N, C-alpha and C positions, 0 to 999 in steps of 0.2 A: 504494499499500500504506500502511495506517494505521501511525502510529508506535506503539511500545510504550506510551508514556505515555497516548495516547488509548485504547488497548485496556484499560489498567488502570483508567482513569477510567470506562469504560462501565458496569461493575457498580454503582459508586457512584452514577452518575447515574440508573441504573434504580431503585435503592432510593429515592433522593430523589423520583423521579417517582411511585413507588408510594405513598410517604408523603403526598405532596401530593394524591393522589387519594382518600385516606381521608376518610370522612364520618362525623360523629357527630351523631345526631339530625337528619339531613338537611343539616347544615352542613359545608362543607369544614373540614378539620382546622385550617387557619390561622385561619379565622373563629371556630371554637370556642375556640381558644387566645386570640384577641383578647378575646372576650367574657369568658372566664375571668379574664384578666389584669385587666380593668376591675373586675370584681366583687371579685377578691382585693385590689386596691389600695384599694377602698372599705372592705373589712373591716379591712385593716391600718391605715388612717388614721382609723378610727372614723366614716366617712361613709356606711356602708351604711344605707339607709332602714329603719326599724323598722316596716315595713308590708308590704302584699302585694307591692309592687314589689321590695323587697329579698328577700322570701320566695320569690317566684316565681323570681328569678334564682338564689338558692342552691339551691333544691329541684330546679329543672329541670336546672341544670348538673350537680349531683351525680347525679341520676337518669340522665341521658344518659350520663355517664361510667361509672358503675358498671354500668349495663345493657350497655354496649358491652364492658366488660371481662368481664362474666359470659358474654357470647356467645362469647368467645374462649378460655375456660379449658376444656381437655379434661375430659371426664366431667361436670364441674359444669354445662357448658352444656346437657347433655342432661337434666338434672333440675331445671331452673328456675334456672340460675345467675344471670341478671339480677335476678329477683325476690328470690332469697336474698341476694345482695350488697347490694341496695338496702335490705333490711330490717336486716341484721345488721352491716354495716360502720358505719353511723351509730350503732347501738346500742353497738358496741364503742368507738367514739370517745368517746361520752358516758361509758361505763363507766370508761375509762382517762383521762378528763378531757383529751382531746386536741382537742375541738371548740372553736373560737373562741367566746367568750361573745357577741359581736355576731351571729354567724351563728345561734347557738342562740336568741338573743332574737328575731330576726326570723322564724325558723321557728316558734317558739312563738306569736308574734302571728298568723302566717298560718294555722297549723293549728288553734289553739285559740280565739283571740279572733275571728278572721275566719271560722272554721269552714270552711276550704277543703275539707276532706275530705267535709263534708256537702253542699256545693254539687256536688262531684264525684259523689257517690253519687246525689244527687237527679237530676242530668242523666243518669247511666247508667240509673237505674231507669226514669225517664220514657221515655227513648229506646228502651231495650231492650224494654220491654213494649209501648209504643204503636206501635213500628215493626214488631212481629211480625205474622205471619199469624194472624188471629183463630182460625181453626180449629185451628191447631197450638198456640196458647196454651191452648185448652180441653182438647184431647186430651193436651197435655203434662202438665197437672196430674193428670189421671186416670192417666196412665201412671207419673208419678214418685211418686205417693202411696205405692204399695206398696213400691218399693225404699227410700224414705226411712224408712218405718215399720219395715220388716224390718231395715234397716241400723242404726237406733237400738236396736232390741231386741238385735241381735247385739253391738253395742258395749257395752251395759250388761252383758249376760251374760258376755262375754269379759273385760271389765275387772274384774268382781267375782271371777271365778274366778282370774285371774292375781294379783289383789291378795291373795286368800286364800293362794295358793301362796307369796307372799313375806312372809306374816305380817301383812298390813295388815288393820285392822279393816274389816269390810264397810261400815259406815256412813261411815267416813272415806273409803274408796275411792269410794263413790257420790257423796257430797255435796261432796268436796273434789278429786276427780280427774275422775270421769265427767261430772258436771253442768257444771263449768266448760268442759270441752272441747266439750260439746254446747250450751252456753248462748248462743252467738252473739257472743262477743267480750268486750271489756273494758267499753265504754260501755253496751252493751245486755245483757250477761250478768254479768260479774264484779262490776261496781259494784252493780247491784240485788241480786245474791245476797249481797254482803257486808253490805248494809244489813239484809236480812232475817235473815241469820245472826247479826249483831250483836245484834238485838233479841231473838232467841230464846236465844242462848248467853250474852249479857252480856259478850261479848268486844269489845275495841276494833276498830273497823272496819278501821283500818290494818293490824293484825295479820292479819286475815282476808284482806284483799286480797293481802298477801304470800304467803298460803297458797294462794290460788286462781289467781293469775296464772301461775305456772310451768306448771301443767297446760295452761292455754289456749295458752300460747306453744309448748310442746313439741308439743301436738296440732296446732297450725297448721303447724309446721315439718314434721312427718311427713306431713301432708296435702299440703303443697307438693311434697315429695319424691315422694310417691305419684303425684301428678298428672303430674310430669315423667316418671316411669317408665312411667306409662300411655300418655303421648304416644309415647314410644319404642316401647313394645309395639305400639301401633296402627300405627306406621309400618312395623314389620317384619311384622305379621300383619294385612294389610289387611281381612280378613273381619270382624275384631272392631271396627273403627273406622268411624264415620260421618263423619269429618272435620268434626265440629260438628253433624251431623244426628242427632237422637236416635232416631227410630223407623225400622225397616227395612222396614215393610210397604209394599205397593204403593200403598195409599191415601196414605201419607205422601209417597212419591215423587211421586204425582200432585199433591199440594198444593204441593210444591216447584216442579214444572213450571208450575203456575198462577201462581207468584209474579211480580209485575210487575217490570220493570226499575226500577232505582233512579232516582229523579228527580234532575235536575241540582242542584248546590248552589245554594241560595237563601238569601242572607244575611239577608233579612227574616224568612223562615220560621225560620231558626236562632235569631234573637232571640225569636220567639214560643215556640220550643221551650225556650229558657232560662227564660223567664218561666213556662212551664207546669211545668217541673221544680221551680222555686222554689215555685210555688203548691201543688203536690202535697205538698211537704215541709211547708209551713205548715198545710195541711189535716190532715196527720198529727199535728202538734203541737196543733192545736185539739181533735182528737178524743181524744187520749191521756188527758187527765184524766177524760173521761167513760167510757172503756172500761177503763182500767188496762193497756192495751197500749201498748208503746213507739211513739212517733210514727213513726220510720222504717219499722217493720213496717206500720203503718196506711197509710203512704204507698204502700207496695208493693201492699197489698190494694186501695187506692183506684184506683191505676193499672190493675190487672188488671180490676177491676169496670167501670171506665169503658171499657176496651178491649172487654170482652165485650159491654157495652150499646151500643156504638157511639155514645157520648155526645160524643165529641170529633171535630171535622172532620178529614177525612183529611189536609188540608194541614198542620194543626198537628201531627198525628202524624208527618208527613214531617219537619217542622222539628225536632221532638224527637229523631228518629232521627239527623238530620244533626248536631245538637248533641252527641249521644251519641258519634258517631264522632270528632268533633273532640276531645272531652275524653278519651276512651279512648286515642286515638292520641298525644296530646301530654302528658298529665298523669299517666298511670298510674304510671310509675316515680318521678316527683316525689312523688306521694302516698305511695308505699312508703317513700321516704326519710324523709318526715315521720313516718310511722308508726313506723319503726325508731328515729328520734331521740327521740320523746316517749312511746311506749307500750311498747316492747320493752326491758325492764330487763335489762341485761347481767349485773349481779350476781345477780339472782334467777334468771336463766336458767342461769348457771353453777352456782349453788348447788343447783339442782334436778336437776342431771345425775348423780344416783346411778343405778347400773345398774338397780336394782329399779324406781325411780320412772319412769325412761325406758321400761323395758319395758312397764309397765302402760299408760302414755300411748300408746305406739306400738301396743300390742295393741288398744286401744279404736278407734283410727283405722283400723288395717288390717282389723279385723273388719268395720267399717262399709263400708269401700271394697270389700272382697272380696264382701260380701253384695250390695252394689249391682251389682257386676259380674255375678254369677251370676243374681240375680233379674232384672236387666235382660235378660239373654240369654233367660231363661225367658219373659219378657213380649214377646219379639220386638223388643227395643231393641238398639241397638249397645252392647255391654257396656262399651267404653271410655268412651263418653259417659255412660252410666248411672252408672258408678263415679265419674267426675269430679264429676258433680252431687252424688252422695252424699257425696263427700269435702268438699264445700263446707259440709256440716252441721257440720264441725269447724273452720270458718274463724274467724279472729279478727275477727269483725264483717264489715262490708261491705268494708273494705280488705283484710282477710285473704282474702276471696273473690277479690279482685283478684289477690293473689299466687298463689293456687291456679290461677286461670284463666289467668294470664300464664304460669305454669310449664308448663301443658299447651297453650299457644297456642290457647286457646278464647275469647279476649276479643273478637275482632272478625272481620272478613273474613279468610279464610285468606291468609297471606302466602306460602305455599309455591307455587312455580310448578307443582308436580306436581298440585295440587288446584284447578284454576281454577274448578271448578263448586261448590266448597264455599260454601254459602249463608249469608246473614246470619241464619239461624234459630238459630245458636249464641248469638245475643243472649238467648235464652230462659233461659240460665243464671242471669242476675241475678234473674229472677222467682222462682226457687226459694226465695228468702229468705222468701216469705210462707208 
């Protein structure tokens, strides 16, 4: 018979065993703690490298930790908790001046000087488009054109009406609330808008940016929450969700059945895929001055056209897709931490939270998402997927789309054991940016 002391120690030993088995980002908790300790000591002693080495360490550790916490908070975990925490906890730390200057400096170097977010987006765009089934790419555009157009019209109409109800001038509502939400983020939306508005109105660009950014931020938050709720709705009402598949027709299912098994990981092909993503980004930058269209948008168009024209060898398409999977699996939450640190202004976000302003922004996004849901159902799409794609129209640029898609678990291959047949065709979401 066991002694009482041994019986009393058993629960404690069980708890310790459970803690030891915890994993964060694929690492045992003890290993994660050791890596965090080394990085923290480097920050405390001023020895943290001010380059991508230090930036990767800080961003990945913060992203892994915040995403793990977000997965475990009741209610919040069902509406995109990991993405929300990765965006707004760093923003709050900056707003309250709690972030260490050395960490902020290396994040700035990595995200802005080294342009990590553009490398990430380039790999995701190249891999998601080139790795898709060509027929689904073509049919997906034809299918999504109507919901996006209808959703945009509904967003404009609903926003103007609610703005009038709260006493807002229609011109102000349209140009300073609706357009920033639908404009494509900060770098590709708010900044170009502020330049144009400054030239027309004779107002300092900085003042205009402060007026435009809150709408884009709030719109993106509402879109993230909407995507998380749509995910939950689809899990409870299976008939409305395609688990990442867009179209419910028999032809679409036949295309999915024809999909080849994924090729084994090839490190050389992944290198070619990385180079291809960088080349497509450079191509977009080369064409931007000639067309007046932002380079990242042209990059997406070029990838789609090359895919449709079958201009790239299938092996390189496979490499681009494998690189996409690596980047989306390992760097998504790190990128969100960087976005929250540098682009989501906590002060402006808090200052904009008047009830009327928030209701107008929320109405714009919800009208767009609801229209995408019902129009998608009318076009024989899965309404949940159609609504999520439409919600991306209010994303805070490419990284805002990442937050929306992460919130709805539509970034990559389905992680849920209940949906083992969910296909990689969900990668098509990134293509909607064109």
